[in-house]
N, C-alpha and C positions, 0 to 999 in steps of 0.2 A: 024957401028953405024950411025944412021940417022942424017942428018945435021939439027942443030937446026934452027928453024925459028927465024925471027927478033923479033917477040913478045916473044918467049920463052927466047931469049937472054936479052931482056929488063927486063922481070920478074926476071931473074937470077941476073942481074947486079945491079938492083935498091938498093939504100941504104935507100929508103923512105919506112918506115913500111906500110904506108896506101896506097901505090901505087897500082893500078889495072886498069883493063879496066873500062872505065867510066860507062858502063852499069852494071858493077858488083860492082861499088863503094859503100862502107858503108858510105861515107861522102857526095859525090856530090849529091845535091838535096834531102837529107835525113834529113833535119832539122826538129826537133820536133816543133809542133804548140801547143801553150797554149792559150785557149780561155778564155776571161773574161765573166762575166755575164752581160756586157753592150754591146749589139749588135753593136752599131755604134762605140764604142771603138775598137772592133774587125775589123770593116771596116777600120778605120783609120790606123790600123796596118798592114792589109793584103788585104783589098779590098772585104773581104767576111764577112757575118754575123756570120758564125761559124768558121772563121779563128781566127787569133790572133797573139801573139808574136812568133817570130822565133829566132834562134840563130843569133849572130852577134851584131852590134852596132845600137842601137836606141837612138836618141838624142831628148831631150824635152827642148826647149828654149822659154824663155819669160821674161818680167820684173817681179819684185817682186809681190807676191799675185795674181798670175794667175794660181794656183792649179797645179803647176808642180809636187810638192812632192806627192800630193794626187793622181794624175794620176799614178805616178810611184808605189805607194804602193798598189793601186788597181790591177795593173798588177802583182806585187809581190805576192799578196794575192791569185790570180788565180793560179800562179805557185806552191805556197805552197799546195793549195788545190788539184792540179793534182798530186803531188808527196809528200807523207808524210814524205819522208826522205830528202827533199830539204832543202838547206841552202841559205839564203840571205847574201851575202857578201856586207856589207854596208859601203862605204867610206864616211866619214862625214867631211866636211870642214866648214859647216855653222852652225851646231848645232841648226837648226831652226825647226825641225820636232818634235813636242812634242809627248809624249807617247800616248796622246788621239787620234792622227792620226792613229797610228798603231792599236789601239783598234777599232776605228770607222770603219776602212777599213778591219778589221778582218785579221790582219797580226799576226802570231804567233811569239811573240817576243823571245820565247825560241829557235827559229831557225834563229834568226837574228845575225850575227857576226858583231859587231860594231867595225869599224877601223877608229879612229880619225886621220886626216891628216892636216898637216899645209903648205905643199908646194908640187909642182909638182914632185920633185925628190923622195920624200917619197911615193907618190902614184905609180910612175914608178917602183921603186924598190920592193915595197911590192906586187903589183898586179902581177908582173911577178913571183915572188917567190910562190905566191899562185896558179897561173894558171899553172905553170910548174908541180905542183904536182896533178893537176886535171886530171882524166882519162874520156874518153868518156863513158858515162853511169852514171857518177856522176851527180847528180842534183843540180847544182849551178846556181843561178842568181846573177849578180853583179850590184851594183848600186853606182854611184858616185854623191854625192849631196854636193857641185856642182863644176863643172869645172870652172865656171866663177868666182868663189871666191877664186881660188887658185893662190897664188903667186909662183914665182920661187925662188930658193934658193938664186940666185944672187941678185934678188930684195931685199930680207931679208938682206943679207950681206951688200949690198950698204947702206941700211937705218942705219944698226948698225954702219957702218964706216962713217956715216954722209956724204955720197957721194950723190950729187944731179945730177945723171946721169940717162939716159933712159935705161931701161932693154931691150936688144935686144935678149935675150936668151929664153923668155917664150914661144913664138910661136914654136920655134924649139924643145923645150922639149915636148910640147903638141903633135907635129907631130910625134916625136919619140915614144911617148907612144902608139899612135894608130897604127903606122907602126909595132910595136912589137906585140901588143895584138891581132890585128884583125885576123891573121891566126889561132891563137889558139882558138878563139871564134867559128869559123866555124868547125875546125877540131874535137874540143871536144864538140861541140853542146851547147855552153854556151851563153845564152842571156845576154847582158850588156846594161843598161839604164844609160845614162849620162844626168844630168840636167845642163843646161847652161844658161848663160844670153844673152841678145840681146842688140844691140845698133842701133841708128838711123844713117843713112847715111847722108852726108852733101849736098845732092842734093836739087834742088828746090822742088821736091816732095819726101820727105825722105821716106825710108823704113826700116823695121826691118831687121837686119842682125845678124846671129849667131856669138857670139864672139869666140876667141880663135885661129883664123887663119884657114888655109885650111885643116890642118891635120885631125881634127875630121870630117870635111865635107866630104872629099874624102872617109873616111873609113865607114861612116854610111850607113846602109841600109835604114834607115828612119830618117828624121828630121822633127819634128813639131815645128812650131812657133805659140804660142798660143796668141789669143786676147781674149777680153771679152766684154760682153754687160750687162748692168743692167737689171734685171728682176723686175718690179714693179707692185704692185697691181693696177688693172685697173678699179675697181668699188668699191662701198660701201663707208663706212665711213673711211676706211684706204686707199683710192685711193691715189697712188703716193708713198706708203710706199715700201722701198726697201726689196724684198723677197729673193734676191740672185743674181746669175749671170749665163748667158749663155757663157761658154768658147768655143771660135771658134778655133778648130784645123785646122791650115793652113798647108797643106802638102807641105812643102819646098822641100823635096826630098824623093823619095821612089823608091824601086825596084819592088813594087807591086801595089801601088795606083797612079792614075794620078796625077801629080804634079799640085799645085795650087788649088787643091780640098779644100773645106771648110767644116768642119764636126762640128755641134753644139752639145755640151753636157752640159745640164742644171744642176745646182746645187743650191738647196735652203737652207736657214739657217735652216729650220725646218726639211726638208725631206732628205738632203744630195744629192747624185747624183741621178738624175731621170733616172731610168734604161732604159726607152723607148725613150730617147732623140733622136730627129731626124726622128723617124719612122713614125709618122703621116704625116709629110710633104712628105716623100718619098712614102707613100701609096697614098697620093692625086696626087702626080706627076705621079706615075705609073698607075693610074686609078683603084687602088684596093679599093679606097674610092672616092666617088663623093659628093661634097658639095650640099645640097639641100636648105641651107640658110646660113646666117652668123654664125649660132650656131649649125647646124646640118649636118650630112653626112649620106650617105647610102653606105653599102657594095656593091662593083660592081665587075663583072667579067670583067677583063681588056681586054679579047679577043672579047667578044660579046657586051659589054657595058650594059649587063642586070643588073638592080638594085635589091636589095634585098626587097625593098617596106617598110622597117622599118627605120624610122628616128632615128639616134642615136645622142645624145647630145655630142658635141665635148668635153666639160669640163669633162663629166663623162667618155667618151671613153679613154681619156688621162690616166686614172687610172684603166682601165680595163685590169688586167693582162691576163686574159683568151683570150682576143682578140689578144693581142700582142704576147703571146706565140704561138698562132696558125699562126699568120702572119709570124713570122720568121722561121717557119717550112714549110711554103708554097713555094714549089719549084719554082713556077712562080715568086714570090716575090724575093727569093734568086737570081734567074737569073737576074732580073731586077737590083738588087743592084750590082751584078757582072759587068754587062754591063755598068752601070753608073760609077762605081768607079774604077774598076780593070784595070791595063795596058793591052792592047789588047793581047800582046804576052802570058800573063798568062791565057788568056781565050781561044784562038784559035790556038796558036802556030805560028800565023802569026808574022813575025818580027816587033817589035816596038822598034826601036833603036834610042836613042838620043845620039849623040856623046858627050862624056864629053870633056870639054876644056883640052887642053894639060896641064899637070900638071906643075905648076909653080916651080921655085926654092924655096928652103926652105924660109919660111917667115923671114923677118928681125925683 
């Protein structure tokens, strides 16, 4: 009988069902990608216009009224459209997402499993019970709205007992949650979006920081911290009228997109999410468009600098679906966006490694 090789012995002895050579793995590097119909939202998720959401943890953090829930539902809607058998597992602690949000963002509420939660322990227990029963190939997207609003059970018990003491357990429970759930998300190809709050640091120049301790931070593939700017009428009798907001997605952490990148998504009261947000500025930066006056541009070949000869009014071009549909399919423009936003190792295979800080002890 021929002597078994080391690899054969490893295969024989493993107790892990999914174990294999990495080149043959059905898990490693095999995450599903779900694209939204908002190109720059896909860029914020993956660095590519036709990329999007992958399995694992995505965290969206911001103060109140910064479109966190709406961005989440827009992504969930894209997931439902890709898989007509998909279910949204929606953990709700804030109860601040009205039915109109689901309808406006085209989320099929008959495929949303609503799970009200009051504390972190309930979330921990239920999400593990649910995910344990999910198999790779099941189409599940999980949402927590929101982590920042969840108390620990100890905090609730202390209040009921009229104890005025600081809760030292909450951060540990949150860290434990993500330590348990993160491997399942990758192995079973489950995307999970967690909405969170931010707080200001006490430095001279304060900055926004994601709440909840380091647990969710370490486990996240992607963390957005969202800011906003007012969009006002610039001319006419209603000059100065507030029309909506441009929400700035600040890439706090990403395995795909260059950190500290800022991606604007405009939302108006009348028109909702402007699908082509951010594309005009990128087309100008990449020389796919060249300004010929304050109000007009011409289409340009970025390699030769040759102009089309036809002036296009910027205000009209902003709503020209045909132009932007063609632009996002333009291979040169797609490559420009990749080079601008995507981490280098995802583009060329050249190592782009930033060492994580050594993991701290569990938060107190």
